[in-house]
C-alpha positions as CSV (number, residue, x, y, z in Angstrom):
1,M,-8.4,-20.3,-5.6
2,S,-9.2,-18.4,-2.1
3,K,-8.5,-19.4,1.4
4,E,-12.4,-20.6,1.7
5,S,-12.1,-22.9,-1.3
6,D,-8.7,-24.4,-0.3
7,L,-10.2,-25.0,3.3
8,I,-13.4,-26.4,1.8
9,A,-11.3,-28.7,-0.5
10,D,-9.6,-30.1,2.8
11,M,-12.6,-30.6,4.7
12,R,-14.1,-32.4,2.0
13,K,-11.6,-35.2,2.8
14,L,-13.4,-35.6,6.3
15,A,-16.9,-34.7,5.3
16,L,-17.6,-38.6,4.0
17,H,-21.1,-39.0,5.3
18,P,-23.6,-38.8,2.5
19,A,-25.7,-36.4,4.4
20,A,-23.0,-33.8,4.0
21,R,-23.6,-34.0,0.0
22,G,-19.6,-33.6,-0.6
23,L,-19.8,-30.1,1.1
24,T,-21.1,-28.7,-2.4
25,D,-24.7,-27.9,-1.4
26,D,-26.4,-25.3,0.9
27,C,-27.3,-28.0,3.6
28,A,-26.8,-31.3,5.0
29,V,-29.5,-33.5,4.1
30,L,-29.9,-36.4,6.9
31,P,-32.4,-39.4,6.7
32,F,-33.6,-39.5,10.4
33,G,-36.5,-42.2,11.3
34,G,-39.2,-41.6,8.9
35,E,-38.2,-38.1,8.2
36,T,-35.4,-36.2,6.7
37,L,-33.7,-33.3,8.4
38,V,-32.2,-30.5,6.6
39,L,-29.3,-28.8,8.4
40,T,-27.5,-25.5,7.7
41,H,-25.1,-23.1,9.8
42,D,-24.2,-19.7,8.8
43,M,-22.0,-17.1,10.7
44,M,-21.9,-13.4,10.4
45,V,-19.0,-10.8,11.5
46,E,-19.1,-7.3,12.3
47,G,-17.5,-5.3,9.5
48,V,-18.1,-8.1,7.0
49,H,-21.9,-8.7,7.0
50,W,-23.0,-5.9,8.8
51,L,-21.7,-2.2,9.4
52,P,-20.2,-1.2,12.7
53,G,-22.9,0.7,14.6
54,Q,-25.8,-1.1,12.7
55,D,-28.9,-1.7,14.5
56,M,-28.4,-5.0,16.1
57,A,-32.2,-5.6,15.7
58,D,-31.6,-5.9,12.0
59,V,-28.6,-8.0,12.6
60,A,-30.4,-10.6,14.0
61,W,-33.2,-10.7,11.7
62,K,-30.6,-11.0,8.8
63,L,-28.7,-13.9,10.8
64,V,-32.0,-15.7,10.9
65,A,-33.3,-15.1,7.4
66,T,-29.9,-16.0,5.7
67,N,-29.9,-19.4,7.3
68,L,-33.6,-19.9,6.5
69,S,-32.9,-18.8,3.0
70,D,-30.6,-22.1,2.7
71,L,-33.6,-24.2,3.7
72,A,-35.5,-22.6,1.4
73,A,-33.4,-23.8,-1.4
74,K,-34.0,-27.3,-0.4
75,G,-37.9,-27.0,0.1
76,A,-37.3,-27.4,3.8
77,E,-39.6,-26.5,6.2
78,P,-38.1,-24.8,9.3
79,V,-38.3,-26.7,12.6
80,G,-36.0,-24.4,14.8
81,V,-33.0,-22.3,15.3
82,L,-29.7,-22.6,17.6
83,L,-27.9,-19.4,18.3
84,G,-23.9,-18.8,19.0
85,F,-23.7,-15.4,20.2
86,T,-20.9,-13.2,21.2
87,L,-21.6,-10.6,24.0
88,G,-21.4,-6.9,23.0
89,E,-23.0,-3.5,23.0
90,E,-26.9,-3.3,22.1
91,D,-27.6,-7.0,23.2
92,T,-31.3,-6.0,24.0
93,R,-31.9,-4.8,20.6
94,F,-30.3,-8.2,19.2
95,V,-32.9,-9.9,21.2
96,A,-35.8,-7.9,19.8
97,G,-34.7,-8.4,16.5
98,L,-34.6,-12.1,17.1
99,G,-38.0,-12.1,18.2
100,E,-39.5,-10.4,15.5
101,A,-37.5,-12.5,12.9
102,L,-38.6,-15.9,14.9
103,Q,-42.4,-14.6,14.9
104,A,-42.4,-13.3,11.2
105,F,-41.0,-16.8,10.0
106,G,-42.7,-19.1,12.5
107,V,-39.5,-20.7,13.8
108,P,-38.8,-21.3,17.5
109,L,-35.6,-20.8,19.4
110,L,-34.3,-24.2,20.6
111,G,-31.2,-23.4,22.4
112,G,-27.3,-22.3,21.8
113,D,-24.5,-20.5,23.6
114,T,-22.8,-17.4,24.6
115,V,-19.3,-16.5,24.5
116,S,-17.4,-13.1,25.4
117,G,-14.4,-12.0,23.3
118,N,-12.2,-9.0,22.2
119,G,-12.4,-7.6,18.6
120,P,-15.2,-7.7,16.0
121,R,-18.2,-9.9,17.0
122,S,-19.0,-12.9,15.4
123,L,-22.5,-14.7,15.4
124,G,-23.6,-18.1,14.3
125,L,-27.0,-19.8,13.8
126,T,-27.8,-23.5,12.9
127,A,-31.1,-23.6,11.5
128,L,-32.9,-27.2,11.5
129,G,-35.6,-28.1,8.8
130,R,-37.5,-30.9,7.7
131,A,-37.8,-32.1,4.0
132,T,-41.2,-31.5,2.3
133,C,-40.5,-33.8,-0.7
134,S,-38.0,-36.6,-2.0
135,P,-35.5,-36.4,-3.1
136,V,-34.6,-33.2,-1.6
137,P,-33.2,-30.7,-4.2
138,S,-29.7,-30.2,-4.7
139,R,-27.3,-28.0,-6.7
140,S,-26.1,-31.0,-9.0
141,G,-29.2,-31.9,-11.0
142,A,-29.4,-29.5,-13.9
143,K,-29.1,-31.2,-17.2
144,V,-28.3,-29.8,-20.8
145,G,-31.6,-27.9,-22.2
146,D,-32.9,-27.0,-18.6
147,T,-34.1,-23.5,-18.5
148,L,-32.5,-21.2,-15.5
149,W,-34.8,-19.1,-13.3
150,L,-34.5,-16.6,-10.8
151,T,-37.4,-15.6,-8.1
152,G,-36.6,-11.9,-8.1
153,P,-34.2,-8.9,-8.6
154,V,-30.5,-9.0,-7.9
155,G,-28.6,-5.4,-6.8
156,A,-31.3,-4.3,-4.2
157,A,-29.2,-5.4,-1.3
158,M,-26.1,-3.6,-2.8
159,L,-28.0,-0.4,-3.1
160,G,-29.4,-0.9,0.4
161,F,-25.9,-1.4,1.8
162,E,-24.7,2.0,0.2
163,A,-27.5,3.8,1.3
164,L,-26.9,2.5,4.9
165,R,-23.2,3.2,4.7
166,D,-23.1,6.7,3.4
167,G,-26.4,7.7,5.2
168,T,-28.4,8.8,2.3
169,G,-31.5,8.2,3.6
170,R,-32.6,5.9,0.6
171,D,-34.2,2.5,1.2
172,S,-31.8,0.0,2.9
173,T,-34.6,-2.7,3.7
174,T,-33.2,-5.3,1.5
175,F,-29.8,-5.3,3.1
176,R,-30.9,-5.1,6.7
177,R,-33.9,-7.3,6.5
178,P,-33.8,-9.9,3.5
179,L,-36.7,-12.3,3.0
180,P,-36.1,-16.1,2.5
181,R,-38.3,-17.6,-0.1
182,L,-39.6,-20.5,2.0
183,A,-43.0,-20.7,0.4
184,E,-41.6,-20.5,-3.2
185,G,-39.0,-23.3,-2.1
186,R,-41.2,-25.9,-1.0
187,T,-43.5,-25.2,-4.2
188,L,-40.3,-25.6,-6.4
189,A,-38.8,-28.3,-4.4
190,P,-40.8,-31.3,-6.3
191,L,-40.1,-29.8,-10.0
192,A,-37.0,-28.2,-9.8
193,T,-33.7,-30.1,-11.1
194,A,-31.3,-28.1,-9.0
195,M,-31.8,-25.2,-6.8
196,M,-29.9,-22.9,-4.5
197,D,-30.1,-19.4,-3.2
198,V,-28.3,-16.5,-4.4
199,S,-26.3,-15.3,-1.4
200,D,-22.6,-14.4,-2.8
201,G,-23.5,-13.2,-6.3
202,L,-25.7,-14.2,-9.0
203,L,-23.0,-15.2,-11.3
204,I,-20.6,-17.0,-8.5
205,D,-23.7,-18.9,-7.5
206,A,-24.8,-19.9,-10.8
207,A,-21.2,-20.8,-11.7
208,R,-21.2,-23.1,-8.5
209,M,-24.7,-24.6,-9.6
210,A,-23.5,-25.3,-13.1
211,Q,-20.1,-26.7,-11.7
212,A,-21.9,-29.2,-9.6
213,S,-24.2,-30.2,-12.5
214,G,-21.6,-30.5,-15.1
215,V,-23.1,-27.9,-17.4
216,T,-22.4,-24.3,-18.4
217,F,-25.2,-21.7,-17.9
218,A,-25.5,-19.3,-20.7
219,I,-27.4,-16.2,-19.2
220,A,-28.9,-13.3,-21.0
221,S,-28.4,-10.1,-18.9
222,E,-31.5,-8.5,-20.5
223,S,-33.5,-11.1,-18.7
224,V,-32.2,-10.6,-15.6
225,P,-34.3,-8.5,-12.9
226,F,-33.1,-5.7,-11.4
227,P,-34.5,-3.2,-9.0
228,A,-36.1,0.1,-10.6
229,A,-33.7,2.3,-8.8
230,L,-30.4,0.5,-10.2
231,P,-28.6,2.5,-13.0
232,D,-28.2,0.4,-16.2
233,S,-24.5,0.9,-15.8
234,R,-24.1,-0.9,-12.6
235,R,-26.0,-4.3,-13.7
236,D,-22.8,-5.9,-13.8
237,D,-22.1,-5.0,-10.6
238,A,-25.4,-6.2,-9.3
239,M,-24.8,-9.7,-10.8
240,R,-21.8,-9.7,-8.7
241,W,-22.6,-8.2,-5.4
242,G,-24.6,-10.7,-3.5
243,D,-26.8,-10.7,-0.3
244,D,-30.1,-10.9,-2.7
245,Y,-31.3,-14.2,-1.2
246,E,-33.5,-15.0,-4.2
247,L,-33.7,-18.5,-5.6
248,L,-32.0,-19.6,-8.5
249,F,-33.3,-23.0,-9.9
250,T,-33.6,-25.0,-13.2
251,L,-36.5,-26.6,-14.7
252,P,-37.0,-29.2,-17.4
253,P,-37.2,-27.8,-20.8
254,G,-41.1,-26.5,-21.6
255,L,-42.2,-26.8,-17.7
256,P,-43.4,-23.3,-16.6
257,A,-42.2,-21.8,-13.3
258,P,-45.0,-22.4,-10.4
259,V,-44.1,-19.3,-8.6
260,A,-43.3,-15.7,-9.6
261,A,-40.1,-15.9,-11.3
262,L,-38.0,-15.0,-14.6
263,R,-36.4,-17.1,-17.1
264,I,-32.6,-15.8,-17.4
265,G,-30.8,-18.6,-19.3
266,V,-30.4,-22.3,-20.2
267,A,-28.2,-25.0,-19.5
268,Q,-25.8,-25.9,-22.3
269,A,-23.1,-28.5,-22.3
270,A,-20.1,-27.9,-20.2
271,T,-17.4,-25.8,-21.5
272,L,-14.2,-24.1,-19.8
273,S,-16.4,-21.5,-18.3
274,P,-19.4,-22.8,-16.0
275,V,-21.3,-19.4,-16.8
276,I,-21.3,-17.4,-20.0
277,I,-23.1,-13.9,-20.2
278,D,-24.7,-12.8,-23.5
279,G,-22.3,-15.1,-25.3
280,A,-19.1,-14.1,-23.3
281,V,-17.2,-15.4,-20.7
282,P,-17.2,-13.1,-17.8
283,H,-14.0,-11.7,-16.3
284,G,-12.7,-11.0,-13.0
285,N,-14.3,-11.8,-9.5
286,L,-17.7,-13.3,-10.1
287,G,-18.9,-12.6,-6.6
288,Y,-18.1,-12.8,-3.1
289,M,-15.5,-15.0,-1.6
290,H,-13.8,-14.9,1.7
291,D,-9.8,-14.6,1.2
């Protein structure tokens, strides 16, 4: 168990409202009048989620995109965002990137708060959305026999981070400016039995969805999509690194994916391991966790 897991376990004793979904999902889902609101909040910390000295316009884009990715996993339509901002260097670049992201994804800034502080900067964003179907997809609906799918490759963000860190000049776009799969999420929402976005690594996020659903996912690594630039020797790293923001979802047996996606596995009866790769239990850390 990590500090993050321990804290969330304690908070579950407080998050008793049904909208919280037991703190096991990407978002809160709150019926409100004739609508259903979908709410999420993500944070980013300098030196953890972005490199010191990185262009703050890219940081702003990523802050918006990662929160909207949570909405995409629920098939939600973005309504607006609220920003929590720590003042610092290059604030004008942050505002420029924020404007670019808001325009690109068609979402308004509704308000927020600013503070000053010492040490590494932390930023937060709350994204508000409206559900486009009922019930709203969760992580917990996969059944034995369901097929497991992924909307795109994993590993490009890892390569992009390394390129940016090492100053190689290679493409770092996927790490700096990820794209939430909003349209795909809305198409999948009425059909997917379970769905989430891949933020902390394919293996750890698949394990979380499997545990929530009470199944084990058997994944075939040869079916997992990777970027062309990724060496074969680093495929295991790519499945654990994260920051990919593709959608991971399950469909009933025999149902084809209605969006561009690759089938990477199947849900089996639960075993001691929530994820099996090529018939074997993966060892070590499955992905990123806050310790």
